[in-house]
VOPAGU-2260 file (C-alpha; in pm, 1 decimal, decimal comma):
REM VOPAGU-2260
SITE   aa  ch    i         X         Y         Z
SITE  MET   A    0   15509,6   11311,2   -5833,3
SITE  ALA   A    1   15337,5   11176,0   -6145,9
SITE  LYS   A    2   15479,3   11318,6   -6469,5
SITE  GLN   A    3   15138,3   11362,9   -6633,1
SITE  LEU   A    4   15022,2   11642,2   -6399,4
SITE  LYS   A    5   14955,8   11974,8   -6573,0
SITE  PRO   A    6   15168,9   12285,1   -6500,4
SITE  GLU   A    7   14892,3   12448,6   -6293,8
SITE  THR   A    8   14885,1   12150,7   -6057,0
SITE  LEU   A    9   15265,2   12129,6   -6043,1
SITE  CYS   A   10   15286,3   12499,4   -5946,7
SITE  VAL   A   11   15072,9   12429,2   -5641,8
SITE  GLN   A   12   15155,9   12069,9   -5547,0
SITE  ALA   A   13   15499,3   11962,0   -5678,0
SITE  GLY   A   14   15811,4   11930,4   -5464,2
SITE  TRP   A   15   15653,4   11880,3   -5120,7
SITE  THR   A   16   15425,6   11584,5   -5044,7
SITE  PRO   A   17   15342,8   11582,8   -4672,2
SITE  LYS   A   18   15299,4   11251,0   -4492,6
SITE  LYS   A   19   15041,3   11186,7   -4219,3
SITE  GLY   A   20   15050,6   11461,2   -3958,3
SITE  GLU   A   21   15311,0   11671,2   -4143,7
SITE  PRO   A   22   15251,2   12038,7   -4232,0
SITE  ARG   A   23   15050,4   12092,8   -4552,1
SITE  VAL   A   24   15264,1   12398,9   -4632,4
SITE  LEU   A   25   15633,7   12345,2   -4702,8
SITE  PRO   A   26   15817,4   12419,0   -4375,2
SITE  ILE   A   27   16120,1   12647,9   -4346,1
SITE  TYR   A   28   16408,9   12427,8   -4231,4
SITE  GLN   A   29   16599,1   12724,8   -4091,3
SITE  SER   A   30   16892,2   12521,7   -3964,1
SITE  THR   A   31   17253,0   12513,4   -4072,1
SITE  THR   A   32   17299,7   12155,1   -3966,1
SITE  PHE   A   33   17130,4   11816,1   -3919,8
SITE  LYS   A   34   17180,5   11545,5   -3652,6
SITE  TYR   A   35   17287,9   11182,8   -3695,9
SITE  ASP   A   36   17320,6   10897,5   -3445,9
SITE  THR   A   37   17649,5   10746,3   -3557,5
SITE  SER   A   38   17975,1   10859,8   -3711,6
SITE  GLU   A   39   17926,5   10599,7   -3987,9
SITE  GLN   A   40   17595,1   10756,5   -4096,3
SITE  MET   A   41   17767,0   11094,7   -4133,2
SITE  ALA   A   42   18066,8   10942,9   -4314,3
SITE  ARG   A   43   17840,6   10784,7   -4577,4
SITE  LEU   A   44   17682,5   11124,8   -4645,9
SITE  PHE   A   45   18024,0   11286,5   -4688,9
SITE  ASP   A   46   18122,8   11015,1   -4937,6
SITE  LEU   A   47   17797,0   11063,8   -5137,4
SITE  GLU   A   48   17710,5   10700,0   -5063,4
SITE  ASP   A   49   17383,0   10797,9   -4894,3
SITE  SER   A   50   17155,6   11089,0   -4973,9
SITE  GLY   A   51   17051,1   11310,1   -4686,1
SITE  TYR   A   52   17112,7   11637,9   -4508,1
SITE  PHE   A   53   17407,3   11733,9   -4296,3
SITE  TYR   A   54   17489,1   12097,5   -4377,8
SITE  THR   A   55   17271,0   12357,7   -4550,5
SITE  ARG   A   56   17552,0   12481,7   -4777,4
SITE  LEU   A   57   17522,5   12148,9   -4960,6
SITE  GLN   A   58   17153,3   12072,7   -4927,8
SITE  ASN   A   59   16850,5   12180,5   -4726,3
SITE  PRO   A   60   16500,2   12024,5   -4732,2
SITE  THR   A   61   16322,5   12356,2   -4801,7
SITE  ASN   A   62   16561,0   12444,6   -5084,8
SITE  ASP   A   63   16541,5   12093,9   -5232,8
SITE  ALA   A   64   16160,5   12086,1   -5233,0
SITE  VAL   A   65   16145,8   12411,1   -5428,1
SITE  ALA   A   66   16417,4   12293,0   -5669,0
SITE  ALA   A   67   16212,1   11974,7   -5726,1
SITE  LYS   A   68   15904,4   12186,0   -5806,9
SITE  ILE   A   69   16094,6   12388,5   -6068,4
SITE  ALA   A   70   16243,6   12068,5   -6216,0
SITE  ALA   A   71   15890,0   11926,9   -6248,4
SITE  LEU   A   72   15765,9   12245,4   -6416,6
SITE  GLU   A   73   16049,6   12237,6   -6671,9
SITE  GLY   A   74   16021,9   11862,0   -6724,6
SITE  GLY   A   75   16376,8   11803,1   -6597,2
SITE  VAL   A   76   16529,0   11524,8   -6388,1
SITE  ALA   A   77   16698,2   11739,0   -6120,7
SITE  ALA   A   78   16753,6   12099,6   -6016,7
SITE  MET   A   79   16960,7   12308,2   -5777,4
SITE  LEU   A   80   16873,2   12647,2   -5631,3
SITE  THR   A   81   17135,5   12922,9   -5608,1
SITE  SER   A   82   17151,4   13255,2   -5427,1
SITE  SER   A   83   17096,3   13456,5   -5749,3
SITE  GLY   A   84   17038,1   13418,2   -6121,7
SITE  GLN   A   85   17398,0   13521,6   -6181,4
SITE  ALA   A   86   17522,0   13238,8   -5958,0
SITE  ALA   A   87   17306,2   12996,2   -6159,1
SITE  ASN   A   88   17459,0   13118,0   -6488,2
SITE  PHE   A   89   17811,1   13093,0   -6347,4
SITE  TYR   A   90   17764,8   12742,6   -6203,5
SITE  ALA   A   91   17589,8   12614,1   -6517,1
SITE  ILE   A   92   17899,6   12694,9   -6725,0
SITE  PHE   A   93   18169,0   12638,4   -6460,7
SITE  ASN   A   94   18031,2   12289,8   -6390,0
SITE  ILE   A   95   18157,8   12173,4   -6732,0
SITE  CYS   A   96   18428,5   12431,6   -6818,4
SITE  GLN   A   97   18771,3   12487,4   -6668,4
SITE  ALA   A   98   19077,2   12700,5   -6750,0
SITE  GLY   A   99   19167,7   12650,5   -7116,8
SITE  ASP   A  100   18807,9   12578,3   -7223,5
SITE  HIS   A  101   18578,7   12781,6   -7447,4
SITE  PHE   A  102   18204,2   12825,4   -7498,3
SITE  VAL   A  103   17981,1   13002,6   -7749,0
SITE  CYS   A  104   17708,3   13243,0   -7640,0
SITE  SER   A  105   17430,3   13447,4   -7796,9
SITE  SER   A  106   17528,4   13815,2   -7786,8
SITE  ALA   A  107   17170,7   13911,6   -7692,7
SITE  ILE   A  108   17182,7   13840,3   -7319,7
SITE  TYR   A  109   17144,6   14034,6   -6995,8
SITE  GLY   A  110   17428,3   14286,0   -6945,1
SITE  GLY   A  111   17534,3   14130,4   -6615,0
SITE  THR   A  112   17567,9   13789,0   -6778,9
SITE  PHE   A  113   17758,0   13941,3   -7072,7
SITE  ASN   A  114   18008,8   14087,2   -6823,2
SITE  LEU   A  115   18028,9   13762,9   -6619,9
SITE  PHE   A  116   18106,7   13559,4   -6931,8
SITE  GLY   A  117   18318,4   13811,2   -7123,6
SITE  VAL   A  118   18523,1   13965,6   -6842,2
SITE  THR   A  119   18513,6   13770,6   -6514,2
SITE  MET   A  120   18524,8   13415,4   -6653,2
SITE  LYS   A  121   18806,2   13522,9   -6884,9
SITE  LYS   A  122   19009,5   13587,2   -6567,2
SITE  LEU   A  123   18949,7   13221,3   -6478,7
SITE  GLY   A  124   19091,0   13115,8   -6816,4
SITE  ILE   A  125   18754,8   13035,2   -6977,8
SITE  GLU   A  126   18702,8   13206,5   -7313,9
SITE  VAL   A  127   18371,1   13292,6   -7477,2
SITE  THR   A  128   18273,5   13386,4   -7833,0
SITE  PHE   A  129   17956,5   13595,3   -7870,4
SITE  VAL   A  130   17743,9   13536,4   -8180,6
SITE  SER   A  131   17423,3   13711,2   -8289,1
SITE  PRO   A  132   17111,3   13508,5   -8200,8
SITE  ASP   A  133   16998,8   13568,8   -8560,2
SITE  ALA   A  134   17317,4   13414,8   -8705,8
SITE  SER   A  135   17277,4   13128,9   -8952,8
SITE  GLU   A  136   17368,2   12774,0   -8848,7
SITE  GLU   A  137   17688,6   12809,3   -9053,0
SITE  GLU   A  138   17787,4   13131,2   -8872,4
SITE  LEU   A  139   17707,4   12977,2   -8533,9
SITE  SER   A  140   17910,5   12667,3   -8619,5
SITE  ALA   A  141   18206,5   12880,0   -8726,2
SITE  ALA   A  142   18241,2   13008,7   -8368,9
SITE  PHE   A  143   18309,4   12656,6   -8234,6
SITE  ARG   A  144   18661,6   12536,5   -8152,4
SITE  PRO   A  145   18801,6   12195,3   -8052,8
SITE  ASN   A  146   18786,0   12307,6   -7685,1
SITE  THR   A  147   18426,3   12441,6   -7698,3
SITE  LYS   A  148   18218,0   12288,5   -7418,3
SITE  ALA   A  149   17874,0   12457,8   -7434,1
SITE  LEU   A  150   17635,4   12686,3   -7624,6
SITE  PHE   A  151   17438,9   12942,7   -7419,2
SITE  GLY   A  152   17145,9   13175,0   -7492,2
SITE  GLU   A  153   16834,0   13339,6   -7347,8
SITE  THR   A  154   16486,7   13231,9   -7466,3
SITE  ILE   A  155   16382,8   13599,9   -7457,8
SITE  SER   A  156   16674,6   13837,3   -7413,1
SITE  ASN   A  157   16684,2   14108,2   -7147,5
SITE  PRO   A  158   16640,1   14398,2   -7234,1
SITE  SER   A  159   16646,5   14363,9   -7616,7
SITE  LEU   A  160   16358,3   14109,0   -7617,4
SITE  GLU   A  161   16495,9   13898,1   -7900,6
SITE  VAL   A  162   16338,6   13551,8   -7927,4
SITE  LEU   A  163   16589,4   13270,3   -7968,1
SITE  ASP   A  164   16538,3   13000,4   -8231,5
SITE  ILE   A  165   16581,9   12715,0   -7982,5
SITE  GLU   A  166   16576,3   12432,5   -8239,5
SITE  LYS   A  167   16845,8   12603,1   -8449,7
SITE  PHE   A  168   17070,6   12650,7   -8145,0
SITE  ALA   A  169   17006,9   12292,3   -8029,4
SITE  ARG   A  170   17096,1   12149,5   -8372,6
SITE  VAL   A  171   17426,3   12339,2   -8380,2
SITE  ALA   A  172   17515,8   12249,6   -8019,0
SITE  HIS   A  173   17443,5   11879,6   -8071,2
SITE  SER   A  174   17625,9   11866,2   -8406,0
SITE  HIS   A  175   17937,0   11972,3   -8210,2
SITE  GLY   A  176   17869,7   11735,1   -7919,4
SITE  VAL   A  177   17799,5   12002,5   -7657,5
SITE  PRO   A  178   17490,2   12084,8   -7447,0
SITE  LEU   A  179   17261,6   12381,3   -7511,0
SITE  ILE   A  180   17214,7   12586,0   -7191,6
SITE  LEU   A  181   16922,4   12829,8   -7197,6
SITE  ASP   A  182   16815,5   13105,9   -6961,1
SITE  ASN   A  183   16435,1   13077,4   -6952,4
SITE  THR   A  184   16372,3   13357,4   -6699,1
SITE  PHE   A  185   16135,9   13579,6   -6899,6
SITE  PRO   A  186   15886,8   13325,1   -7041,7
SITE  THR   A  187   15911,9   13082,6   -6742,3
SITE  PRO   A  188   15810,7   12717,7   -6794,8
SITE  ILE   A  189   15447,1   12833,5   -6802,8
SITE  ASN   A  190   15503,6   12991,1   -7146,6
SITE  CYS   A  191   15808,8   12808,4   -7283,4
SITE  ARG   A  192   15948,5   12459,8   -7228,6
SITE  PRO   A  193   16301,1   12460,9   -7379,0
SITE  PHE   A  194   16364,5   12088,3   -7313,9
SITE  GLU   A  195   16083,4   12002,2   -7556,9
SITE  TRP   A  196   16273,5   12189,5   -7832,0
SITE  GLY   A  197   16615,6   12033,3   -7768,5
SITE  ALA   A  198   16773,5   12238,9   -7487,6
SITE  ASP   A  199   16972,3   12032,9   -7234,6
SITE  ILE   A  200   17005,7   12260,4   -6931,2
SITE  VAL   A  201   16786,9   12552,6   -6825,0
SITE  VAL   A  202   16875,7   12833,5   -6585,1
SITE  HIS   A  203   16651,3   13091,0   -6419,5
SITE  SER   A  204   16676,2   13408,6   -6225,1
SITE  THR   A  205   16396,9   13309,2   -5986,0
SITE  THR   A  206   16412,8   13671,6   -5863,7
SITE  LYS   A  207   16181,7   13759,6   -6153,1
SITE  TYR   A  208   15843,1   13601,9   -6237,5
SITE  MET   A  209   15893,8   13287,8   -6029,5
SITE  ASP   A  210   15917,6   13482,4   -5703,2
SITE  GLY   A  211   15691,1   13736,1   -5869,1
SITE  HIS   A  212   15672,7   13981,6   -5580,5
SITE  ALA   A  213   16023,9   14131,3   -5572,0
SITE  THR   A  214   16097,9   13986,0   -5228,8
SITE  SER   A  215   16384,8   13742,7   -5285,4
SITE  VAL   A  216   16690,5   13723,5   -5508,4
SITE  GLY   A  217   16756,1   13369,2   -5632,5
SITE  GLY   A  218   16845,0   13138,2   -5918,0
SITE  CYS   A  219   16798,8   12781,4   -6036,1
SITE  ILE   A  220   16968,9   12530,7   -6267,6
SITE  VAL   A  221   16759,8   12247,0   -6414,6
SITE  ASP   A  222   16903,5   11946,8   -6599,0
SITE  SER   A  223   16690,3   11768,1   -6860,5
SITE  GLY   A  224   16890,3   11448,1   -6814,1
SITE  ASN   A  225   16902,4   11419,3   -7194,6
SITE  PHE   A  226   17266,2   11504,2   -7269,7
SITE  ASP   A  227   17489,9   11196,0   -7294,3
SITE  TRP   A  228   17808,3   11312,6   -7118,1
SITE  ASP   A  229   17973,9   10972,2   -7150,6
SITE  ALA   A  230   17941,9   10988,4   -7531,0
SITE  TYR   A  231   18185,4   11283,5   -7514,6
SITE  ALA   A  232   18380,5   11167,9   -7208,9
SITE  ASP   A  233   18708,3   11324,5   -7328,8
SITE  LYS   A  234   18535,0   11667,0   -7334,3
SITE  TYR   A  235   18385,0   11640,3   -6986,2
SITE  PRO   A  236   18645,7   11481,9   -6756,7
SITE  GLY   A  237   18486,4   11648,7   -6453,4
SITE  LEU   A  238   18174,9   11436,3   -6500,6
SITE  CYS   A  239   18320,5   11125,6   -6665,2
SITE  THR   A  240   18647,4   11060,9   -6476,9
SITE  PRO   A  241   18705,5   10995,5   -6104,5
SITE  ASP   A  242   18677,7   11290,2   -5862,4
SITE  GLU   A  243   18962,9   11256,4   -5612,6
SITE  SER   A  244   18783,1   11482,0   -5363,3
SITE  TYR   A  245   18521,2   11203,4   -5330,0
SITE  HIS   A  246   18746,5   10893,1   -5317,7
SITE  GLY   A  247   18757,3   10856,3   -5695,8
SITE  LEU   A  248   18380,6   10854,3   -5752,6
SITE  THR   A  249   18274,4   10914,1   -6118,3
SITE  TYR   A  250   17955,7   11122,2   -6139,0
SITE  THR   A  251   17808,1   10972,9   -6457,4
SITE  LYS   A  252   17864,4   10617,1   -6329,3
SITE  ALA   A  253   17738,1   10682,9   -5975,8
SITE  PHE   A  254   17442,8   10912,3   -6053,4
SITE  GLY   A  255   17341,2   10851,2   -6416,5
SITE  LYS   A  256   17100,3   11123,2   -6527,8
SITE  GLY   A  257   17160,0   11305,5   -6196,8
SITE  ALA   A  258   17532,7   11345,9   -6264,7
SITE  TYR   A  259   17537,8   11711,6   -6370,7
SITE  ILE   A  260   17332,0   11849,6   -6078,6
SITE  THR   A  261   17503,3   11619,7   -5825,8
SITE  LYS   A  262   17843,9   11750,8   -5935,7
SITE  ALA   A  263   17720,1   12111,4   -5921,8
SITE  THR   A  264   17599,1   12053,7   -5565,7
SITE  ALA   A  265   17874,1   11829,8   -5428,3
SITE  GLN   A  266   18159,5   12024,6   -5585,2
SITE  LEU   A  267   18067,7   12382,3   -5678,6
SITE  MET   A  268   17823,3   12452,5   -5395,7
SITE  ARG   A  269   18057,7   12282,7   -5150,0
SITE  ASP   A  270   18346,6   12506,8   -5256,9
SITE  LEU   A  271   18180,9   12834,0   -5365,9
SITE  GLY   A  272   17871,8   12834,6   -5146,5
SITE  SER   A  273   17616,8   13049,0   -5334,0
SITE  ILE   A  274   17318,1   12900,2   -5152,7
SITE  PRO   A  275   16974,9   13057,9   -5105,1
SITE  SER   A  276   16847,6   13093,6   -4750,5
SITE  PRO   A  277   16562,6   12852,7   -4665,4
SITE  GLN   A  278   16351,7   13161,8   -4587,9
SITE  ASN   A  279   16400,6   13292,7   -4944,3
SITE  SER   A  280   16318,0   12951,6   -5090,3
SITE  PHE   A  281   15997,0   12949,1   -4884,3
SITE  LEU   A  282   15900,3   13286,9   -5033,7
SITE  LEU   A  283   15993,7   13165,8   -5382,8
SITE  ASN   A  284   15763,2   12867,0   -5332,2
SITE  LEU   A  285   15472,9   13098,4   -5246,0
SITE  GLY   A  286   15540,4   13282,6   -5571,5
SITE  LEU   A  287   15549,7   12960,5   -5771,9
SITE  GLU   A  288   15203,4   12864,5   -5642,2
SITE  THR   A  289   15047,5   13148,1   -5845,7
SITE  LEU   A  290   15291,4   13158,2   -6140,8
SITE  HIS   A  291   15034,2   12997,4   -6373,3
SITE  LEU   A  292   14779,1   13265,8   -6280,6
SITE  ARG   A  293   15013,3   13564,1   -6303,9
SITE  MET   A  294   15186,8   13490,9   -6635,9
SITE  PRO   A  295   14869,5   13512,5   -6852,8
SITE  GLN   A  296   14777,8   13843,2   -6684,6
SITE  HIS   A  297   15127,4   13987,1   -6742,3
SITE  CYS   A  298   15101,7   13887,0   -7109,1
SITE  ARG   A  299   14746,4   14020,7   -7158,7
SITE  ASN   A  300   14840,9   14355,2   -7004,6
SITE  ALA   A  301   15166,1   14383,1   -7201,1
SITE  GLN   A  302   14984,4   14304,3   -7527,0
SITE  GLN   A  303   14723,8   14573,5   -7459,5
SITE  ILE   A  304   14987,2   14834,5   -7370,5
SITE  ALA   A  305   15207,3   14744,5   -7669,8
SITE  GLU   A  306   14905,7   14788,7   -7901,2
SITE  TYR   A  307   14820,8   15123,6   -7735,6
SITE  LEU   A  308   15180,8   15250,9   -7774,0
SITE  LEU   A  309   15193,3   15138,5   -8137,4
SITE  LYS   A  310   14897,5   15366,5   -8216,9
SITE  ASN   A  311   15027,5   15666,8   -8019,4
SITE  GLU   A  312   15180,5   15941,6   -8236,4
SITE  LYS   A  313   15432,7   16038,6   -7961,5
SITE  VAL   A  314   15589,3   15691,6   -7972,6
SITE  ALA   A  315   15873,0   15630,3   -8221,7
SITE  TRP   A  316   15884,0   15249,1   -8204,0
SITE  VAL   A  317   15759,6   14952,6   -7998,1
SITE  ASN   A  318   15930,7   14615,4   -7947,9
SITE  TYR   A  319   15709,2   14330,5   -7825,4
SITE  CYS   A  320   15701,5   13987,0   -7986,7
SITE  GLY   A  321   15322,7   13968,4   -7947,5
SITE  LEU   A  322   15279,4   14235,0   -8218,2
SITE  PRO   A  323   15223,2   14075,6   -8563,1
SITE  ASP   A  324   15474,6   14306,8   -8735,4
SITE  ASN   A  325   15749,3   14222,6   -8482,2
SITE  LYS   A  326   16065,2   14061,3   -8623,3
SITE  TYR   A  327   16028,5   13771,3   -8375,8
SITE  TYR   A  328   15650,8   13724,0   -8398,1
SITE  ALA   A  329   15672,2   13391,0   -8588,5
SITE  LEU   A  330   15934,0   13245,0   -8352,5
SITE  ALA   A  331   15730,7   13359,6   -8050,1
SITE  GLN   A  332   15419,0   13192,9   -8191,7
SITE  LYS   A  333   15615,0   12870,4   -8242,0
SITE  TYR   A  334   15789,2   12848,4   -7904,1
SITE  MET   A  335   15543,5   13046,9   -7685,4
SITE  PRO   A  336   15195,6   13017,5   -7839,6
SITE  ASN   A  337   15023,1   13113,6   -7511,6
SITE  GLY   A  338   15220,3   13436,3   -7463,5
SITE  SER   A  339   15579,7   13542,5   -7403,0
SITE  CYS   A  340   15626,9   13770,3   -7102,0
SITE  GLY   A  341   15520,2   14108,0   -6964,4
SITE  VAL   A  342   15828,8   14305,9   -7066,7
SITE  ILE   A  343   15812,1   14550,9   -7356,8
SITE  SER   A  344   16051,8   14815,3   -7484,7
SITE  PHE   A  345   15978,5   15131,7   -7677,7
SITE  GLY   A  346   16119,7   15471,3   -7770,4
SITE  LEU   A  347   15963,0   15816,4   -7775,0
SITE  LYS   A  348   16000,5   16078,8   -8045,2
SITE  GLY   A  349   16249,1   16332,6   -7913,3
SITE  GLY   A  350   16490,3   16073,3   -7775,1
SITE  ARG   A  351   16666,6   16055,9   -7440,8
SITE  ASP   A  352   16545,2   16381,7   -7280,4
SITE  VAL   A  353   16181,1   16315,8   -7363,3
SITE  SER   A  354   16216,5   15959,8   -7227,6
SITE  ILE   A  355   16341,8   16091,1   -6893,4
SITE  LYS   A  356   16061,2   16350,6   -6865,1
SITE  PHE   A  357   15804,2   16083,5   -6948,0
SITE  MET   A  358   15934,7   15846,1   -6680,7
SITE  ASP   A  359   15945,8   16118,0   -6416,4
SITE  ALA   A  360   15578,2   16196,0   -6485,6
SITE  LEU   A  361   15452,8   15839,5   -6428,2
SITE  GLU   A  362   15247,8   15790,4   -6111,2
SITE  ILE   A  363   15147,0   15422,4   -6084,8
SITE  ILE   A  364   15441,0   15279,8   -6281,3
SITE  ALA   A  365   15759,6   15314,2   -6073,7
SITE  ILE   A  366   16120,3   15373,4   -6176,8
SITE  VAL   A  367   16310,5   15076,0   -6031,9
SITE  THR   A  368   16601,9   14851,4   -6132,4
SITE  HIS   A  369   16382,6   14546,2   -6146,0
SITE  VAL   A  370   16173,7   14358,3   -6393,0
SITE  ALA   A  371   15912,6   14083,6   -6396,9
SITE  ASP   A  372   15718,7   14119,1   -6074,9
SITE  ALA   A  373   15356,6   14196,4   -5985,5
SITE  ARG   A  374   15405,6   14576,4   -5995,8
SITE  SER   A  375   15461,1   14768,1   -6318,9
SITE  CYS   A  376   15793,5   14946,2   -6347,4
SITE  VAL   A  377   16019,2   15121,8   -6599,4
SITE  LEU   A  378   16390,1   15164,4   -6654,1
SITE  HIS   A  379   16585,6   15377,7   -6901,6
SITE  PRO   A  380   16910,4   15182,6   -6956,8
SITE  ALA   A  381   17094,9   15477,6   -7117,3
SITE  SER   A  382   17059,7   15686,8   -6801,8
SITE  HIS   A  383   17055,2   15402,1   -6545,7
SITE  THR   A  384   17215,5   15060,4   -6596,9
SITE  HIS   A  385   17428,1   15163,2   -6898,8
SITE  ARG   A  386   17487,4   15529,0   -6809,0
SITE  GLN   A  387   17866,6   15505,5   -6843,1
SITE  MET   A  388   17832,7   15438,2   -7218,7
SITE  SER   A  389   17828,3   15687,4   -7505,0
SITE  ASP   A  390   17543,1   15674,7   -7758,8
SITE  GLU   A  391   17776,2   15489,2   -7999,8
SITE  GLN   A  392   17865,8   15230,4   -7734,3
SITE  LEU   A  393   17497,8   15190,7   -7643,0
SITE  LEU   A  394   17407,6   15106,4   -8002,6
SITE  GLU   A  395   17696,1   14855,2   -8018,7
SITE  ALA   A  396   17554,1   14685,3   -7707,0
SITE  GLY   A  397   17211,9   14668,9   -7871,9
SITE  VAL   A  398   17062,0   14932,2   -7641,6
SITE  ARG   A  399   16917,2   15233,7   -7821,7
SITE  PRO   A  400   16968,7   15564,8   -7636,5
SITE  ASP   A  401   16591,2   15618,0   -7632,9
SITE  LEU   A  402   16503,4   15263,0   -7518,5
SITE  ILE   A  403   16257,2   15246,7   -7229,8
SITE  ARG   A  404   16212,1   14902,6   -7076,2
SITE  MET   A  405   15869,2   14860,2   -6921,9
SITE  SER   A  406   15785,6   14560,3   -6708,6
SITE  VAL   A  407   15407,5   14536,9   -6714,3
SITE  GLY   A  408   15261,4   14406,3   -6389,5
SITE  ILE   A  409   14930,3   14243,9   -6304,2
SITE  GLU   A  410   14734,9   14562,1   -6225,4
SITE  ASN   A  411   14434,4   14670,4   -6433,6
SITE  ALA   A  412   14551,8   14744,7   -6789,6
SITE  ASP   A  413   14321,4   15046,8   -6828,0
SITE  ASP   A  414   14475,7   15208,4   -6518,3
SITE  LEU   A  415   14825,9   15148,9   -6654,2
SITE  ILE   A  416   14735,8   15293,0   -6996,5
SITE  ALA   A  417   14582,0   15599,0   -6830,1
SITE  ASP   A  418   14907,2   15652,2   -6638,3
SITE  ILE   A  419   15113,8   15620,8   -6958,0
SITE  GLU   A  420   14880,2   15860,0   -7136,4
SITE  GLN   A  421   14899,5   16131,8   -6869,5
SITE  ALA   A  422   15280,9   16098,6   -6859,7
SITE  LEU   A  423   15304,3   16128,7   -7240,3
SITE  ASN   A  424   15084,6   16439,2   -7226,5
SITE  ALA   A  425   15290,6   16587,8   -6944,9
């Protein structure tokens, strides 16, 4: 599809171009396997000499069409869907790191990712150093080692809502000859395009705004095609030296700019198998068709609610990068001039107990462990996702004991404010 199409058109049209007599809507290829006429045809697929479908764990037409749409939206060369955002994060790193390697990561990331990187990947022999997203370039650089293979961060962190200085992170990554991998889940490519600011690889939890309706868990990895793996061939032997499991094929030589995603598919997906079902990809595609309509509404509503909370005397503090006095306002204006996302956090005077009473009194806004879909919802990390931690540990993790995370949906903002008001008064 032509590169010059605008995001709104890509949301609706990219990825699937039906030929004469084919379905206008992307079909669900709900099949594990695909037929060929000769043994030779199948053999060429297994050797990566031909492209095509033979088993859904490796590739499926429904999944690939949706991956192509997300790649087009981000301005990347190739993408791969995964069964969850966590799988996408894991594969993005594991595709270029092995036992004995190291990577650097912003400390302001989703708790599940923090645990994946800091605990689980450590068991695989891959070390990580966490650095504050606000660290200077010198401090960031100091975390690098000779065996460092990547720098990772979130464009807007969940749940602390810190905005990453993408250009700063990209400069440091590239000065050390490693790619910058960014999780762009909260802003989505509608509001932020990390590749335009120097990021090399983008990951998403498509479970959130992309699906948009809380129906399907999923993830995606998108490669910009901009990182020159061969320039640092000694660092990335997996991409730049022969793979014996494919008759000595070298990914960068055989696939050029498609090397990174091809390796992730042909090697990691083959062996670890975190694929989405074609049915879930179909639902994700329906969500993507309205992403460009939903994101502005999420942002408008969140802005209105953040401004209302800021003026309310029962509210202790409000964190939303759309507020001019927010620490990250300038960075948000630079990287996301059209809006950030619909997630805000705030605290009530009176702390934890008052927060819980407030949440229990809400009527339209539901208490759920989700974020970034059409319906408004709240979560109190101290009593839900982080309930095993003491107040001291919570503060260390960047989660204040009184923090309420509110994901503002696409309902009418006045109705949502009325619900917040009655719950505050209760």
